[in-house]
C-alpha distance (Angstrom), angle and dihedral (degrees) to the residues before:
residue distance angle dihedral
M1 . . .
K2 3.76 . .
V3 3.85 113.6 .
I4 3.92 135.1 174.2
L5 3.76 112.0 -130.1
M6 3.75 116.0 -127.7
Q7 3.82 93.7 -165.3
D8 3.79 140.7 15.1
I9 3.86 111.5 -80.5
K10 3.73 117.1 -171.8
G11 3.70 115.0 -117.6
V12 3.78 92.1 8.9
G13 3.84 109.3 63.3
K14 3.72 148.0 -77.7
K15 3.85 131.8 -75.7
D16 3.82 117.6 -71.8
E17 3.82 89.9 16.1
V18 3.78 118.4 134.6
I19 3.79 110.3 -135.8
N20 3.87 138.2 171.4
A21 3.67 106.8 -121.2
S22 3.81 127.1 176.9
D23 3.79 115.7 -92.5
G24 3.70 93.9 -117.2
Y25 3.73 96.9 47.5
A26 3.87 90.1 47.3
R27 3.82 97.1 45.8
N28 3.86 98.1 40.6
F29 3.79 102.2 33.8
L30 3.79 116.8 12.6
L31 3.73 103.5 40.9
P32 3.84 100.5 38.1
K33 3.85 91.5 50.2
K34 3.82 89.6 47.1
K35 3.83 90.4 -122.7
A36 3.77 89.2 129.8
V37 3.84 142.7 9.8
E38 3.63 129.3 -142.9
A39 3.74 116.6 -88.5
N40 3.86 100.9 -119.0
T41 3.77 125.8 144.7
E42 3.77 94.6 -92.8
N43 3.83 95.2 51.3
L44 3.84 90.2 44.1
S45 3.76 91.2 54.3
K46 3.85 91.5 48.4
L47 3.86 87.9 50.5
Q48 3.87 91.6 49.0
G49 3.83 88.1 50.7
R50 3.89 92.6 50.3
N51 3.89 88.5 50.0
D52 3.74 93.1 47.6
S53 3.80 90.0 50.9
K54 3.85 93.4 48.3
Q55 3.83 89.9 49.2
H56 3.82 91.5 49.2
K57 3.86 90.9 49.4
K58 3.82 89.4 50.4
D59 3.79 91.9 48.4
V60 3.85 90.8 50.7
E61 3.84 92.0 49.3
K62 3.88 91.7 48.1
E63 3.86 88.8 50.0
N64 3.77 90.7 49.6
A65 3.84 92.5 48.4
T66 3.91 88.6 50.4
Q67 3.75 91.8 53.3
I68 3.81 93.4 50.1
K69 3.75 88.7 47.4
D70 3.88 90.3 55.7
K71 3.77 92.1 47.7
L72 3.84 91.0 51.3
K73 3.81 90.2 56.4
N74 3.77 89.6 64.4
I75 3.82 102.6 47.8
T76 3.76 137.8 67.5
L77 3.80 114.3 -152.2
T78 3.77 111.6 -138.9
L79 3.82 117.9 -155.3
K80 3.81 123.7 -170.3
V81 3.71 114.6 -151.1
K82 3.85 137.9 170.8
S83 3.84 109.4 -109.6
G84 3.73 141.8 173.5
E85 3.86 128.6 -114.4
N86 3.75 96.4 -86.7
G87 3.91 95.3 52.9
R88 3.86 95.0 -96.6
I89 3.74 114.4 141.5
F90 3.91 122.3 -130.9
G91 3.77 102.5 -118.4
G92 3.76 106.3 -15.8
V93 3.79 143.7 -101.5
T94 3.81 114.8 -82.1
A95 3.71 137.6 -168.6
K96 3.78 89.4 -107.7
E97 3.78 91.0 56.7
I98 3.81 93.3 48.3
S99 3.81 90.8 49.1
E100 3.83 91.1 51.0
E101 3.80 94.3 48.6
L102 3.78 94.2 47.4
E103 3.80 89.7 55.6
K104 3.80 94.7 42.9
Q105 3.92 95.3 45.8
Y106 3.85 102.9 31.6
Q107 3.89 105.9 14.3
I108 3.83 88.5 -120.2
K109 3.74 113.8 143.5
I110 3.91 115.3 -153.2
D111 3.79 118.2 162.2
K112 3.77 109.8 -119.6
K113 3.76 90.9 -125.2
K114 3.80 89.3 65.0
I115 3.76 92.9 57.0
E116 3.81 108.7 94.0
L117 3.91 110.4 -145.2
K118 3.67 110.4 162.2
E119 3.89 86.6 -160.4
T120 3.77 136.1 -8.6
I121 3.88 114.2 -77.9
K122 3.81 109.1 -110.4
N123 3.74 101.7 172.5
I124 3.69 138.5 67.3
G125 3.97 115.3 -111.7
V126 3.82 143.0 76.5
F127 3.69 119.8 -50.5
T128 3.83 135.6 -178.3
I129 3.85 114.1 -142.8
N130 3.83 128.8 -173.2
A131 3.83 121.9 -132.2
K132 3.81 118.6 -163.9
L133 3.74 97.8 -143.2
Y134 3.81 97.7 170.2
E135 3.81 138.0 -18.9
G136 3.82 103.4 -56.9
V137 3.75 94.9 -0.6
V138 3.88 114.5 102.7
G139 3.76 123.4 171.9
E140 3.78 128.5 -161.7
I141 3.83 123.2 -132.0
K142 3.59 117.6 -157.9
L143 3.70 108.7 -148.7
N144 3.77 126.1 -166.5
V145 3.80 111.2 -166.6
I146 3.90 111.8 -163.2
S147 3.68 134.5 174.5
Q148 3.82 121.2 -105.7
């Protein structure tokens, strides 16, 4: 019997997957516990609609990420920090500070978790930082750290 899984089931399949289950397993376990529905034309068309919706949402997110990447190419983020005589920063510049400054100066929202800093920036200067905006879309942030 062909069924559409409504949730992940270990050893059987993933959510929204169409599988061929034995009649007894489907009638006695999957269907009564609402872990699956029968794969008739109505349910298959609903599944297709859900998949199309998910794909459209992914396409929109990727397009937005590409637009942000293009905006980042044209800007240089300037960050004023307190520093000592030898150019060392008190504390350091973190991904959170970079994210907040991007939003404040250019109205570009990037989650701090997407900004890739191998370690906090502790010197004054110009840095290039990568931001993973979406799967396969990486933007470069030019950061100019200056003393107050």
